C-alpha positions as CSV (number, residue, x, y, z in Angstrom):
1,X,-39.9,-48.8,50.0
2,X,-41.7,-49.0,46.6
3,X,-38.4,-48.5,44.7
4,X,-36.7,-51.4,46.5
5,X,-39.7,-53.6,45.7
6,X,-39.6,-52.7,42.0
7,X,-35.8,-53.3,42.0
8,X,-36.2,-56.8,43.6
9,X,-39.0,-57.6,41.2
10,X,-36.7,-56.8,38.3
11,X,-33.9,-58.9,39.6
12,X,-36.3,-61.8,40.0
13,X,-37.6,-61.3,36.4
14,X,-34.0,-61.2,35.2
15,X,-33.6,-64.8,36.4
16,X,-36.9,-65.8,34.8
17,X,-35.6,-64.4,31.5
18,X,-32.7,-66.9,31.3
19,X,-33.6,-70.0,29.2
20,X,-32.4,-73.5,30.1
21,X,-29.7,-73.2,27.4
22,X,-28.2,-70.2,29.2
23,X,-29.4,-67.6,26.7
24,X,-31.7,-64.7,27.3
25,X,-35.4,-64.9,26.5
26,X,-36.7,-61.7,24.9
27,X,-39.9,-61.6,26.9
28,X,-42.5,-63.8,28.5
29,X,-44.3,-63.9,25.1
30,X,-41.2,-63.9,23.0
31,X,-38.8,-66.8,23.1
32,X,-35.3,-66.8,21.6
33,X,-32.6,-64.2,21.3
34,X,-33.1,-61.1,19.1
35,X,-30.1,-59.0,18.1
36,X,-31.2,-55.5,19.0
37,X,-33.3,-56.5,22.1
38,X,-30.4,-58.5,23.7
39,X,-27.8,-55.9,22.8
40,X,-29.7,-52.9,24.3
41,X,-30.4,-55.1,27.4
42,X,-26.7,-56.0,27.7
43,X,-25.7,-52.3,27.5
44,X,-28.3,-51.4,30.2
45,X,-27.2,-53.9,32.8
46,X,-26.8,-57.5,31.7
47,X,-23.1,-57.1,30.7
48,X,-22.1,-57.1,34.4
49,X,-25.0,-59.0,36.0
50,X,-25.1,-61.9,33.6
51,X,-21.8,-61.8,31.5
52,X,-21.7,-65.5,30.6
53,X,-25.4,-65.5,29.5
54,X,-24.8,-62.2,27.6
55,X,-21.8,-63.6,25.7
56,X,-23.7,-66.8,24.8
57,X,-26.7,-64.8,23.6
58,X,-24.6,-62.4,21.4
59,X,-22.8,-65.4,19.8
60,X,-26.3,-66.9,19.0
61,X,-26.7,-63.8,16.7
62,X,-23.5,-64.5,14.6
63,X,-23.6,-66.5,11.4
64,X,-21.1,-69.1,10.2
65,X,-19.3,-66.4,8.2
66,X,-18.7,-64.4,11.5
67,X,-21.1,-61.7,10.7
68,X,-23.8,-60.2,13.0
69,X,-27.3,-61.3,12.1
70,X,-29.9,-58.6,11.4
71,X,-32.8,-60.8,12.5
72,X,-35.8,-58.4,12.2
73,X,-36.7,-55.4,10.2
74,X,-38.5,-54.1,7.1
75,X,-38.0,-55.9,3.8
76,X,-36.6,-59.1,5.2
77,X,-34.0,-57.2,7.5
78,X,-30.5,-56.3,6.3
79,X,-29.7,-54.1,4.4
80,X,-33.1,-52.3,4.7
81,X,-32.8,-52.5,8.5
82,X,-29.2,-51.9,9.6
83,X,-29.1,-51.5,13.3
84,X,-27.5,-54.9,14.0
85,X,-24.3,-53.0,14.8
86,X,-25.6,-52.2,18.3
87,X,-24.2,-55.8,18.9
88,X,-20.8,-54.1,18.9
89,X,-21.7,-51.7,21.7
90,X,-23.0,-54.6,23.8
91,X,-19.8,-56.7,23.2
92,X,-17.6,-53.7,24.3
93,X,-19.7,-53.2,27.5
94,X,-19.1,-56.9,28.4
95,X,-15.4,-56.4,27.8
96,X,-15.3,-53.3,30.0
97,X,-17.2,-55.0,32.8
98,X,-15.3,-58.3,32.8
99,X,-11.8,-57.5,31.3
100,X,-12.1,-60.7,29.2
101,X,-9.5,-60.2,26.5
102,X,-10.4,-63.4,24.7
103,X,-13.9,-62.2,24.3
104,X,-12.6,-58.8,23.0
105,X,-10.5,-60.6,20.4
106,X,-13.4,-62.8,19.3
107,X,-15.8,-59.8,19.1
108,X,-13.3,-57.7,17.2
109,X,-13.2,-60.0,14.2
110,X,-17.1,-60.3,14.1
111,X,-17.5,-56.5,14.3
112,X,-14.8,-55.8,11.7
113,X,-16.4,-58.2,9.2
114,X,-19.8,-56.8,9.7
115,X,-18.7,-53.1,9.3
116,X,-16.8,-54.1,6.2
117,X,-20.0,-55.4,4.7
118,X,-21.8,-52.2,5.7
119,X,-19.1,-50.0,4.1
120,X,-19.7,-51.7,0.8
121,X,-23.5,-51.5,1.0
122,X,-25.1,-48.8,3.2
123,X,-22.7,-45.8,3.5
124,X,-23.7,-42.6,1.7
125,X,-20.4,-40.9,0.5
126,X,-22.2,-37.6,0.1
127,X,-23.5,-37.2,3.7
128,X,-21.2,-39.5,5.5
129,X,-24.3,-41.2,7.0
130,X,-25.5,-44.7,6.8
131,X,-28.8,-45.8,5.2
132,X,-31.5,-47.9,6.7
133,X,-34.4,-48.2,9.1
134,X,-34.5,-46.4,12.5
135,X,-33.0,-48.5,15.2
136,X,-35.7,-50.8,16.8
137,X,-38.6,-48.9,15.1
138,X,-39.0,-51.7,12.6
139,X,-42.8,-51.7,11.9
140,X,-42.8,-49.4,9.0
141,X,-46.4,-48.1,9.2
142,X,-45.8,-47.1,12.8
143,X,-43.0,-44.5,12.1
144,X,-42.9,-43.9,8.3
145,X,-45.3,-42.3,5.9
146,X,-47.6,-44.8,4.2
147,X,-46.2,-44.2,0.7
148,X,-42.7,-45.4,1.8
149,X,-41.8,-48.8,0.5
150,X,-38.8,-50.9,1.8
151,X,-36.7,-49.4,-1.0
152,X,-37.5,-45.9,0.4
153,X,-36.7,-46.9,3.9
154,X,-33.4,-48.3,2.7
155,X,-32.6,-44.9,1.1
156,X,-33.5,-43.0,4.3
157,X,-30.8,-41.9,6.7
158,X,-32.0,-41.9,10.3
159,X,-30.8,-40.7,13.7
160,X,-30.8,-43.7,15.9
161,X,-29.1,-46.1,13.5
162,X,-26.4,-43.5,12.6
163,X,-25.7,-43.0,16.3
164,X,-25.3,-46.8,16.6
165,X,-22.9,-46.9,13.6
166,X,-20.9,-44.0,14.9
167,X,-20.3,-45.9,18.2
168,X,-19.7,-49.2,16.5
169,X,-16.8,-47.6,14.5
170,X,-15.4,-45.9,17.6
171,X,-15.5,-49.3,19.5
172,X,-13.8,-51.1,16.5
173,X,-11.1,-48.4,16.6
174,X,-10.6,-48.9,20.3
175,X,-10.4,-52.6,20.0
176,X,-8.0,-52.3,17.1
177,X,-5.7,-50.0,19.2
178,X,-5.7,-52.6,22.0
179,X,-4.8,-55.3,19.5
180,X,-2.1,-53.2,17.9
181,X,-4.0,-52.9,14.6
182,X,-3.1,-49.2,14.2
183,X,-4.2,-48.8,10.5
184,X,-7.6,-50.3,11.3
185,X,-7.9,-48.1,14.4
186,X,-7.2,-44.9,12.4
187,X,-9.5,-45.9,9.5
188,X,-12.6,-46.5,11.7
189,X,-12.0,-43.5,13.9
190,X,-12.2,-41.3,10.8
191,X,-15.3,-43.1,9.6
192,X,-16.9,-42.5,13.0
193,X,-16.0,-38.8,12.9
194,X,-17.6,-38.5,9.4
195,X,-20.8,-40.0,10.7
196,X,-20.8,-37.6,13.7
197,X,-20.2,-34.7,11.3
198,X,-23.0,-35.9,9.1
199,X,-25.5,-36.1,12.0
200,X,-24.7,-32.6,13.2
201,X,-24.7,-31.2,9.7
202,X,-27.8,-32.8,8.2
203,X,-30.0,-33.8,11.2
204,X,-29.6,-31.0,13.8
205,X,-32.7,-28.8,14.0
206,X,-31.6,-25.5,15.7
207,X,-35.2,-24.1,15.7
208,X,-36.5,-27.3,17.5
209,X,-33.5,-27.9,19.8
210,X,-33.2,-31.6,18.9
211,X,-32.1,-33.9,16.1
212,X,-34.4,-34.8,13.3
213,X,-35.8,-38.3,13.0
214,X,-34.5,-39.0,9.5
215,X,-33.8,-37.7,5.9
216,X,-36.2,-39.2,3.4
217,X,-37.7,-38.8,0.0
218,X,-37.3,-40.1,-3.6
219,X,-36.1,-37.5,-6.0
220,X,-35.6,-34.7,-3.5
221,X,-34.6,-35.5,0.1
222,X,-36.2,-33.7,2.9
223,X,-35.7,-33.7,6.7
224,X,-38.4,-35.0,9.0
225,X,-39.0,-32.5,11.8
226,X,-40.1,-35.2,14.3
227,X,-38.1,-36.1,17.4
228,X,-36.9,-39.7,17.9
229,X,-36.3,-40.5,21.6
230,X,-33.8,-43.3,21.4
231,X,-31.7,-41.6,18.8
232,X,-31.7,-38.3,20.7
233,X,-30.5,-40.1,23.9
234,X,-27.8,-42.1,22.1
235,X,-26.4,-38.9,20.5
236,X,-26.0,-37.5,24.0
237,X,-24.6,-40.7,25.5
238,X,-22.1,-41.4,22.7
239,X,-20.8,-37.8,22.6
240,X,-22.2,-36.9,19.2
241,X,-24.0,-33.9,20.7
242,X,-21.7,-31.4,22.4
243,X,-22.5,-30.2,25.9
244,X,-24.6,-27.2,24.7
245,X,-26.6,-29.4,22.3
246,X,-27.1,-32.1,24.9
247,X,-28.6,-29.6,27.4
248,X,-30.9,-28.3,24.7
249,X,-32.1,-31.7,23.6
250,X,-33.1,-32.8,27.1
251,X,-35.0,-29.5,27.7
252,X,-36.6,-29.3,24.2
253,X,-37.6,-32.9,23.1
254,X,-41.3,-33.3,23.7
255,X,-42.5,-35.6,26.5
256,X,-45.9,-36.7,27.6
257,X,-47.4,-37.1,31.1
258,X,-46.5,-40.8,31.0
259,X,-43.0,-40.6,29.6
260,X,-41.1,-39.8,26.4
261,X,-42.8,-41.1,23.2
262,X,-40.7,-43.0,20.7
263,X,-41.5,-40.4,18.1
264,X,-43.2,-37.0,18.4
265,X,-45.7,-36.0,17.0
266,X,-47.6,-39.3,16.6
267,X,-48.9,-40.4,13.2
268,X,-52.8,-40.0,13.2
269,X,-54.9,-43.2,12.8
270,X,-52.1,-45.6,13.6
271,X,-52.8,-47.6,16.8
272,X,-50.2,-47.5,19.6
273,X,-47.0,-49.6,19.3
274,X,-44.0,-47.6,18.4
275,X,-46.4,-44.8,17.4
276,X,-48.1,-43.0,20.3
277,X,-46.2,-45.1,22.8
278,X,-43.7,-45.0,25.7
279,X,-41.2,-47.9,25.9
280,X,-39.4,-48.3,29.3
281,X,-36.1,-49.3,27.8
282,X,-36.1,-46.1,25.7
283,X,-37.1,-44.1,28.8
284,X,-34.0,-45.5,30.5
285,X,-31.6,-44.3,27.9
286,X,-33.4,-41.0,28.0
287,X,-32.9,-40.9,31.8
288,X,-29.2,-41.7,31.4
289,X,-29.0,-38.8,28.9
290,X,-30.8,-36.4,31.3
291,X,-28.5,-37.5,34.2
292,X,-25.5,-36.7,32.1
293,X,-26.7,-33.2,31.5
294,X,-27.7,-32.8,35.2
295,X,-31.3,-32.1,34.4
296,X,-33.0,-33.1,37.7
297,X,-36.6,-32.6,36.6
298,X,-36.1,-34.8,33.5
299,X,-34.3,-37.5,35.6
300,X,-37.2,-37.5,38.1
301,X,-39.8,-37.7,35.4
302,X,-38.0,-40.7,33.8
303,X,-37.7,-42.5,37.2
304,X,-41.5,-42.0,37.7
305,X,-42.3,-43.2,34.1
306,X,-40.2,-46.4,34.8
307,X,-41.4,-47.2,38.4
308,X,-45.1,-46.3,38.0
309,X,-46.1,-49.0,35.5
310,X,-43.8,-51.7,37.0
311,X,-45.4,-51.1,40.4
312,X,-48.9,-51.0,39.0
313,X,-48.7,-54.0,36.7
314,X,-46.3,-56.0,38.9
315,X,-44.0,-56.8,35.9
316,X,-41.8,-55.0,33.4
317,X,-44.0,-54.6,30.3
318,X,-42.8,-53.9,26.8
319,X,-44.7,-50.6,26.1
320,X,-47.6,-48.3,27.0
321,X,-50.0,-46.0,25.3
322,X,-48.5,-42.5,25.6
323,X,-51.9,-40.9,26.4
324,X,-53.0,-43.3,29.2
325,X,-49.8,-45.0,30.5
326,X,-51.6,-48.3,30.2
327,X,-50.4,-51.4,28.4
328,X,-54.0,-52.1,27.3
329,X,-54.5,-50.7,23.9
330,X,-51.0,-51.4,22.5
331,X,-50.8,-53.6,19.5
332,X,-48.5,-56.2,21.0
333,X,-47.1,-56.5,24.5
334,X,-45.3,-58.8,26.9
335,X,-44.5,-59.2,30.6
336,X,-40.9,-59.9,31.8
337,X,-39.6,-57.9,28.9
338,X,-35.8,-58.2,28.9
339,X,-34.8,-54.7,27.9
340,X,-37.5,-53.2,30.2
341,X,-36.3,-55.1,33.3
342,X,-32.6,-54.4,32.3
343,X,-33.4,-50.7,32.2
344,X,-35.2,-50.8,35.5
345,X,-32.2,-52.4,37.3
346,X,-29.8,-49.9,35.6
347,X,-31.7,-47.1,37.2
348,X,-30.2,-48.0,40.6
349,X,-26.7,-49.0,39.4
350,X,-26.0,-46.5,36.6
351,X,-28.0,-43.4,37.7
352,X,-28.5,-43.4,41.5
353,X,-25.0,-45.0,42.2
354,X,-23.6,-43.6,38.9
355,X,-21.5,-46.7,38.2
356,X,-19.7,-46.6,34.9
357,X,-17.4,-49.1,33.3
358,X,-14.4,-47.7,31.4
359,X,-11.6,-49.6,29.6
360,X,-9.5,-50.2,32.6
361,X,-11.4,-48.9,35.6
362,X,-14.7,-48.4,37.4
363,X,-15.9,-44.9,38.0
364,X,-18.7,-43.3,40.0
365,X,-20.9,-40.4,38.9
366,X,-24.0,-40.6,41.0
367,X,-27.2,-38.6,40.4
368,X,-29.7,-38.6,43.2
369,X,-32.7,-36.3,42.9
370,X,-33.4,-34.2,46.0
371,X,-36.7,-36.0,46.7
372,X,-34.9,-39.3,46.7
373,X,-32.2,-38.3,49.2
374,X,-31.0,-40.7,52.0
375,X,-28.8,-43.7,52.5
376,X,-28.5,-46.5,50.0
377,X,-26.6,-49.8,50.2
378,X,-25.6,-52.0,47.3
379,X,-24.0,-55.2,48.4
380,X,-22.2,-58.0,46.5
381,X,-21.7,-55.9,43.4
382,X,-19.3,-57.7,41.1
383,X,-16.7,-56.0,39.0
384,X,-14.1,-58.3,37.3
385,X,-12.5,-60.1,40.3
386,X,-13.8,-57.7,42.9
387,X,-16.9,-58.0,45.0
388,X,-18.0,-54.6,46.3
389,X,-20.3,-53.3,49.0
390,X,-21.2,-49.7,48.1
391,X,-22.8,-47.2,50.5
392,X,-24.2,-43.9,49.2
393,X,-25.5,-41.1,51.3
394,X,-27.1,-37.8,50.4
395,X,-28.4,-36.3,47.2
396,X,-27.3,-34.3,44.1
397,X,-24.5,-35.0,41.6
398,X,-21.3,-33.9,43.3
399,X,-19.2,-36.3,45.4
400,X,-18.3,-34.6,48.7
401,X,-16.1,-37.4,50.0
402,X,-15.2,-40.9,48.9
403,X,-13.8,-43.7,51.1
404,X,-12.5,-47.1,50.1
405,X,-12.0,-49.7,52.9
406,X,-12.2,-46.8,55.4
407,X,-9.6,-44.7,53.8
408,X,-10.4,-41.3,52.2
409,X,-9.4,-41.2,48.5
């Protein structure tokens, strides 16, 4: 089957993406570890497939003062670009997949230090939101009006980065609870709730049915009516959007024939990269969001948008022109792209098999589109000290029966 071939190709590329020093390479053309690329990849599937490499890669992005490094972004990175906190979400995913308490303790200190710096620098007391560039959309001409300078981008308050900071504060609160730091836990839960309230108050566009890309402007702030795919998906996955909003977002956010564009509408006369482009890793988060709302048509569209180019080009490319579905015509590209291959693998594990890591357990919430029905086997799947062989039969999103070692449970 084509899907099996693409899955095996992605597993092979995962091994090619590991450097000799046991850290992840970002892509065939991009050496070294980049904070956001490696973090989004770890959340997708590397937390459980390559936990040791994942931990080593995350620690590569921590400075001597135990702060997360913002390595790329407008204006020389932090604090104009502020999405480094996605590191926290990746660290937590590793903990859930491995149960490694030493790692959790180590990550807790790094996350707390980094959020403390942010609290003093980028939080807007009026809106409750954080300032800074849209997460991963760090080539300013591609997603911002031409008149905006780094200072203007610093002052903007955008969807994806705020979703990241909401989740980072929630995770710090959970870690603090586990470590019996009750005051810290309560403080950061409140901060997270304030960000969530700010997103829903200032960025929700009821007439569009999705969240706005960002608030921006100099003397008078206005709301951009554009959609921003990664931010929309993260708001659903992190529970910022309630169930009604989540359904609306998946059915209302514009998509193209070749997948969901990073932003919509595109900016005229800007060549494809983040603008007028589909990124497989963003498509994967969008697919997860669609599966969580049980939108079969959207899930199937995402699966097609991920499998088609991987099968056609025989590698996991970085991005594609939204109008053509081809990597030719994009400004920069690479094969064996870490977050693209991580998303491709997660399609099988996290959507079709519906595997989800929680603090103290593994859960299953499969979503198999009708046209993909049948029997599936996943062997040698590792979860903490267990090695599992998992068999899945049928289609849909409801589990009719569940057996473990031959016993119905």
